[in-house]
C-alpha positions in Angstrom: 65.0 114.3 78.1 64.2 112.2 75.1 66.7 109.4 76.3 65.4 109.1 79.6 61.8 108.2 78.0 63.8 105.6 75.9 65.2 104.2 79.4 61.6 103.9 80.8 60.6 102.4 77.5 63.1 99.7 78.0 62.6 98.9 81.5 58.7 98.9 80.9 59.1 96.4 78.4 61.8 94.5 80.6 58.9 94.1 83.5 56.3 93.1 80.7 58.7 90.7 79.4 59.5 88.8 82.0 56.4 88.5 83.6 54.8 87.0 80.6 57.8 84.9 79.8 60.6 84.5 82.9 58.3 84.5 85.8 59.7 82.2 88.8 58.1 79.3 89.8 58.6 80.2 93.8 55.8 82.7 94.4 57.5 84.4 97.0 60.6 85.0 95.1 58.7 86.1 91.9 56.9 88.6 94.0 60.2 90.0 95.6 61.4 90.4 91.8 58.3 92.1 90.7 58.5 94.5 94.4 62.3 95.2 93.2 61.7 95.8 89.8 58.7 98.4 90.3 60.9 100.0 92.9 63.5 100.6 90.2 60.7 101.9 87.7 59.1 104.0 90.3 62.5 105.4 91.5 63.5 106.3 87.9 59.9 108.1 87.3 61.1 109.9 90.7 64.4 110.7 89.1 62.8 112.0 85.5 60.5 114.0 87.5 63.3 115.9 89.4 65.7 116.1 86.5 62.6 117.7 84.5 61.8 120.3 87.3 66.0 121.0 87.6 65.5 121.8 84.0 62.4 123.9 84.1 64.0 125.9 87.3 66.9 127.1 84.9 
């Protein structure tokens, strides 16, 4: 489970760094990138929860 948390921390840091330093000038494109990145984060959270439940079942 520890590697999953490290990857999640890196994804969160990447999201914060993008929003502070590397935003796209076009608002619509920036919003689209934020939505896609947040979807990836929530998908990874659901993957971590699924793998944890799978481990607990054993």
